[in-house]
C-alpha positions in Angstrom: 86.7 73.5 76.0 87.0 76.7 78.0 86.5 74.7 81.2 89.3 72.3 80.5 91.7 75.2 79.7 90.7 76.9 82.9 91.3 73.8 85.0 94.7 73.3 83.4 95.6 76.9 84.1 94.5 76.7 87.7 96.5 73.4 88.2 99.6 75.1 86.8 99.2 78.1 89.0 98.8 75.9 92.1 101.9 74.0 91.1 103.9 77.2 90.8 102.7 78.4 94.2 103.7 75.2 95.9 107.0 74.7 94.1 109.9 74.6 96.6 107.8 73.9 99.7 106.4 70.8 101.3 102.7 70.2 101.7 101.6 69.8 105.3 100.1 66.4 104.5 103.4 65.1 103.2 106.4 63.8 105.0 109.0 66.5 105.6 112.5 65.0 105.0 115.2 66.9 106.9 118.8 65.7 107.2 121.4 67.0 109.6 125.0 65.8 109.4 126.1 66.1 113.0 124.5 65.7 116.4 124.6 69.3 117.8 122.7 70.6 114.8 120.4 67.6 114.7 119.4 68.3 118.3 118.0 71.7 117.5 116.2 70.4 114.5 114.7 67.6 116.5 113.4 70.1 119.0 111.9 72.3 116.3 110.2 69.4 114.6 108.6 68.0 117.7 105.0 66.9 117.0 105.8 67.0 113.2 108.4 64.5 112.4 112.0 63.3 113.1 115.0 64.8 111.3 117.5 62.2 110.0 121.0 62.2 111.5 123.7 61.3 109.0 126.6 60.6 111.3 125.3 58.3 114.0 126.7 56.9 117.3 130.4 57.7 117.6 131.0 58.3 113.8 133.4 61.2 113.5 133.4 63.4 110.4 137.1 63.1 110.3 137.1 59.4 109.4 133.6 59.2 107.9 133.0 57.6 104.5 129.5 58.0 103.1 127.7 54.7 102.5 124.6 53.9 100.5 122.3 55.0 103.4 123.9 58.4 103.4 123.5 58.8 99.7 119.9 57.8 99.8 119.1 60.1 102.7 120.7 63.1 101.0 119.1 62.4 97.7 115.6 62.2 99.2 115.9 65.2 101.5 113.9 68.3 101.3 116.4 70.1 103.5 120.0 69.3 104.2 121.9 71.2 107.0 125.6 70.6 107.1 128.5 72.6 108.7 130.9 72.9 105.7 134.0 71.3 104.1 136.2 72.3 107.0 134.4 69.7 109.1 132.7 67.3 106.7 135.1 67.1 103.7 134.1 63.7 102.6 130.5 64.8 102.2 131.3 67.8 99.9 131.0 65.9 96.6 127.6 64.3 97.6 126.2 67.6 98.7 127.4 69.4 95.5 125.5 66.8 93.5 122.1 67.1 95.2 119.1 67.9 93.0 118.0 71.5 92.7 114.8 70.9 94.6 116.8 70.1 97.8 117.5 73.1 99.9 121.0 73.0 101.3 122.3 75.2 104.2 126.0 75.4 104.8 126.3 76.8 108.3 129.8 78.2 108.0 128.6 80.4 105.1 125.8 82.0 107.2 126.3 85.7 107.7 124.1 85.7 110.9 126.5 83.3 112.7 129.7 84.4 114.3 132.2 82.4 112.2 135.9 82.7 113.0 138.8 82.0 110.7 141.1 79.1 111.4 144.2 80.2 113.4 146.1 77.5 111.6 145.1 78.6 108.1 143.3 82.0 107.8 141.9 80.9 104.4 139.8 78.3 106.2 137.1 78.6 108.8 137.1 77.2 112.3 134.1 74.8 112.2 133.2 74.5 115.9 130.9 77.5 116.0 128.3 75.9 118.2 130.7 76.0 121.1 129.6 79.6 121.6 126.1 79.1 122.9 125.1 82.5 121.5 125.6 81.0 118.0 123.3 78.2 119.0 120.6 80.8 119.7 121.1 82.4 116.3 121.2 79.0 114.7 117.8 78.2 116.3 116.3 81.2 114.5 118.0 80.3 111.3 116.6 76.8 111.3 113.2 78.0 112.3 113.1 80.3 109.3 114.3 77.5 107.0 111.6 75.0 108.2 108.9 77.6 107.8 110.0 78.5 104.3 109.6 74.9 103.1 106.6 74.0 105.3 104.7 77.2 106.0 101.4 75.5 106.9 103.0 74.4 110.2 104.8 77.6 111.0 102.9 77.9 114.2 104.3 74.6 115.4 107.9 75.6 114.6 107.4 79.0 116.3 106.0 77.4 119.4 108.9 74.9 119.5 111.4 77.6 119.0 110.1 79.5 122.1 110.3 76.2 124.1 113.9 75.6 123.1 115.0 79.1 123.6 114.7 78.9 127.4 117.3 76.3 128.1 119.7 78.0 125.6 119.3 81.3 127.4 119.9 79.5 130.7 123.2 78.2 129.4 124.2 81.7 128.3 123.2 83.1 131.7 125.2 80.3 133.6 128.4 81.0 131.6 128.2 84.7 131.7 127.6 84.7 135.4 129.7 81.8 136.6 132.4 81.2 134.0 134.1 84.4 133.4 135.6 84.4 136.9 137.5 81.2 136.2 141.1 82.2 136.5 142.7 79.1 138.0 145.3 78.5 135.3 145.8 78.2 131.6 144.6 75.6 129.1 146.4 73.9 126.2 144.4 72.2 123.4 145.5 69.6 120.9 142.8 70.9 118.5 141.3 74.3 118.4 137.7 73.2 119.2 137.3 75.8 122.0 138.2 78.9 119.9 134.6 80.2 120.0 134.2 79.4 123.7 137.5 81.0 124.5 136.4 84.2 122.8 133.0 84.3 124.4 134.1 83.6 128.0 137.8 84.7 128.2 139.1 81.1 128.7 142.9 81.4 129.1 144.1 79.1 126.3 147.9 79.2 125.5 147.8 77.4 122.2 147.0 74.3 120.1 148.6 72.0 117.5 146.0 72.1 114.7 142.4 73.2 114.1 141.1 69.8 113.1 142.5 66.4 112.1 142.2 67.5 108.4 145.3 69.7 109.1 148.8 68.2 108.8 150.3 67.6 112.2 153.8 69.2 112.2 156.4 68.3 114.8 157.5 72.0 115.0 154.0 73.0 116.1 153.9 70.3 118.7 157.2 71.5 120.1 156.1 75.1 119.9 153.0 74.3 122.0 155.1 72.4 124.5 157.4 75.5 124.9 154.4 77.8 125.5 153.0 75.3 128.0 156.3 75.5 130.0 156.4 79.3 129.7 152.9 79.7 131.1 153.2 76.8 133.6 150.1 75.2 132.0 148.7 72.3 133.9 145.7 71.3 131.7 145.8 69.7 128.3 142.5 69.0 126.5 142.1 66.4 123.8 139.0 65.8 121.7 136.9 62.7 121.3 136.9 61.3 117.8 140.1 63.2 116.9 143.5 61.4 117.0 146.3 63.1 118.8 149.5 62.2 116.9 152.8 62.9 118.7 151.1 63.2 122.1 154.1 61.8 124.0 156.3 64.5 122.5 153.9 67.1 123.9 153.5 65.5 127.4 156.7 63.7 128.4 158.1 65.1 131.6 155.2 67.6 131.9 153.1 67.8 135.0 149.7 67.8 133.3 146.1 67.0 133.9 144.6 65.6 130.7 141.0 65.3 129.8 138.9 64.8 126.7 136.3 67.2 125.3 133.4 66.0 123.2 132.5 68.9 121.0 130.6 66.7 118.6 128.6 64.9 121.3 129.8 61.5 120.0 129.3 59.8 123.4 125.8 61.3 123.9 122.5 59.9 122.6 121.1 61.9 119.7 118.0 63.9 120.2 116.6 67.2 121.4 118.4 67.4 124.7 121.8 66.7 123.3 123.0 70.3 122.9 122.5 71.3 126.5 124.1 68.0 127.7 127.0 68.6 125.3 127.8 72.1 126.6 127.5 71.1 130.2 129.7 68.1 129.7 132.4 70.1 128.0 132.4 73.0 130.5 132.6 70.4 133.4 135.6 68.9 131.6 137.3 72.2 131.3 136.7 73.2 135.0 137.8 69.7 136.2 141.0 69.9 134.2 141.7 73.3 135.6 140.9 72.0 139.1 138.4 74.8 139.5 135.9 75.1 142.4 133.2 72.6 141.2 130.9 73.7 144.1 131.1 77.2 142.8 130.3 75.9 139.3 127.4 74.0 140.6 126.0 77.1 142.3 126.2 79.1 139.1 124.3 76.3 137.3 121.7 76.2 140.0 121.2 79.9 139.8 120.8 79.7 136.1 118.3 76.9 136.4 116.3 78.8 139.0 116.3 82.1 137.1 113.1 83.3 135.6 113.3 83.3 131.8 110.4 85.2 130.3 108.4 83.8 127.4 108.9 87.0 125.5 112.3 88.3 124.4 112.0 91.8 125.8 115.2 93.4 126.9 115.4 96.9 128.4 112.8 98.8 130.4 112.3 101.8 132.6 115.3 103.3 134.5 116.6 106.5 136.1 120.4 106.9 136.2 123.0 109.7 136.2 125.6 110.4 133.5 129.2 111.5 134.1 128.1 115.1 134.4 125.4 114.5 137.0 122.5 114.7 134.6 119.5 112.4 134.8 119.2 109.8 132.0 116.1 107.6 131.6 114.9 105.1 129.0 113.5 108.1 127.0 117.0 109.3 126.3 117.7 106.0 124.4 115.0 106.9 121.9 115.4 108.8 118.6 118.8 107.2 117.8 120.4 103.8 117.8 122.1 102.9 121.1 125.0 100.6 122.0 124.8 99.6 125.7 127.7 98.0 127.5 127.8 97.0 131.2 131.2 97.1 133.0 133.3 98.9 135.5 136.2 101.3 135.6 138.6 99.1 137.6 138.1 96.2 135.1 141.6 95.0 134.1 141.1 93.7 130.6 137.6 92.7 129.4 136.0 96.2 129.7 138.8 98.2 128.1 139.0 95.7 125.2 135.2 95.8 124.7 135.0 99.6 124.8 138.0 99.9 122.5 136.4 97.5 120.0 133.2 99.5 120.1 135.1 102.8 119.6 137.1 101.4 116.6 133.9 100.0 115.1 132.2 103.4 115.3 135.2 105.0 113.6 134.9 102.4 110.8 131.3 103.4 110.2 132.2 107.0 109.4 129.3 109.4 109.2 126.8 106.6 110.0 128.2 106.5 113.5 126.5 109.8 114.2 123.3 107.9 114.4 124.6 105.6 117.1 124.9 106.7 120.8 127.2 104.5 122.9 126.6 104.0 126.6 128.7 102.6 129.4 126.8 101.4 132.5 128.8 100.6 135.6 128.1 97.5 137.6 130.3 98.9 140.4 128.4 102.0 141.6 130.3 101.8 145.0 133.5 103.0 143.4 132.2 104.4 140.0 130.9 107.8 141.0 130.1 110.3 138.2 133.5 111.9 138.5 135.3 108.6 138.2 133.3 107.6 135.1 133.9 111.0 133.6 137.7 110.5 133.6 137.3 106.9 132.4 135.1 107.3 129.3 137.1 110.1 127.8 139.9 107.7 127.0 137.6 105.9 124.5 135.1 108.0 122.6 134.2 111.6 123.3 130.5 110.7 122.7 130.5 107.8 125.2 128.0 108.4 127.9 128.8 106.8 131.3 125.9 105.9 133.6 125.9 105.3 137.3 123.3 105.3 140.2 122.4 103.6 143.4 123.1 99.8 143.7 119.3 99.2 143.4 119.0 101.3 140.3 121.9 99.5 138.6 120.5 96.1 139.6 117.1 97.0 138.1 118.6 98.0 134.8 120.9 94.9 134.7 117.9 92.7 135.4 116.0 94.3 132.5 118.9 93.5 130.2 119.5 90.0 131.6 123.0 91.1 132.7 124.5 89.3 135.7 127.3 90.6 138.0 128.8 89.8 141.3 131.4 91.3 143.6 134.5 89.3 143.9 136.7 88.6 147.0 137.7 91.8 148.9 141.3 92.3 150.0 141.1 92.4 153.8 143.9 95.0 154.0 142.2 97.3 151.4 138.5 96.9 151.1 138.6 99.0 147.9 140.4 96.3 146.1 138.1 93.8 144.5 137.0 92.6 141.1 133.5 92.4 139.6 132.5 89.3 137.7 130.0 90.4 135.0 128.4 89.7 131.7 130.3 91.3 128.8 127.9 91.5 125.9 127.1 94.6 123.8 123.5 95.4 123.3 122.1 97.2 120.3 118.8 99.1 120.8 116.7 100.6 118.0 115.5 104.3 117.9 112.1 103.2 119.2 113.8 101.7 122.3 113.3 98.1 121.1 116.1 95.6 121.7 117.6 94.5 118.3 120.5 92.1 119.0 123.4 91.3 121.3 127.1 91.0 120.3 129.3 88.6 122.2 132.5 89.5 123.8 135.4 88.9 121.5 133.8 90.2 118.3 136.3 92.1 116.2 135.9 95.9 115.5 135.6 95.1 111.8 132.9 92.5 112.2 131.0 94.7 114.7 131.1 97.6 112.2 129.8 95.3 109.4 127.0 94.0 111.6 126.0 97.6 112.7 126.0 98.7 109.1 123.4 96.0 108.3 121.0 97.7 110.8 121.9 101.4 110.6 121.2 102.1 106.9 
């Protein structure tokens, strides 16, 4: 009698322990709604199984009607990953009705991702977050954690696959930071706002758009307003989007000297699978550069440099260095210990990106109030030829009195930049005045922990409010 009771108790405890997760021997059923997300899941699940893709081929979420296959896949899934109602409105009722055992991840609601409000309707969210490749890196971690949570026995496989996928994503980031920011060959107009994240991350000069997605009503007044801005800025490039109808296009383009091309933010024309995300990003950036009639040889060189770059297996950022602050005092990696550090690489002659980034950092620190006393901001020049200590001293005082500016020899600066994965390059020099030139450089903001360990990187374009909120999550 006692033995039977004991066996029942043990069986019950085992059931409780395994509730909500999938046994390694079973089939893990994972569903992704769109191709870019499916590509990352496919890579993470390599040697384990295949995630199911809901929208196949050239099916667009904007005209998609769920069929019996979709209903069955969603009902049987252990994990469903969708973007959100701003993209997949017709799926919302089905997802709301899924059984409690199904884990559902709505990506637009994830705090770890950089999610921007719609510029057409601030109560909505712009759904194209993966067009900032830094979001893809964060998403890779988010999906890894989700898979491990429901299938912990194979956590080593997901971890291994994550490291393998991380390298090509980092190469994309390096290519764009190094070779894209210098693209200043004109302005871009969009019919839909699918490049909002890319625009913020890499300073793409966009003059405007008609709507965020085809879910928005297309108003003649907005079409005419965009046409007026295109004339004002002498815009020569108009970008459309595959799978998204462009109503009133003639009204926008008649008698306008324009180059038109079509982006594919959803990867509709590409075969689904692990490699899709990288192909999608390269296709779209090539479309942008071609539309702007940019130097494609230069773009190819930036890509080749990124491909050839050494990407370490570990994720270490930072290392040993010796530089000089604005008062001529030596600063080493030891000075970054004992407090949180915000590190930004730029130069004093920077016309817009650097002042904007430093102003954002200053405003974020003010928002933190007393907690900001635990954070030391640093400005590292990538232009030591012009940025001597006296020049930096005058520059940093316009931002935050606590801001420490660092300079050194070109070799010292290059060493530190390499340790942080920062790329920079001297632009064309004015032959009449050799002191006039620009520096093409990465523009991320690095957060380092009090023990000197790298914590995270904030992309260019983040708002002061969001930066303050993110910092507060770490500095408690």
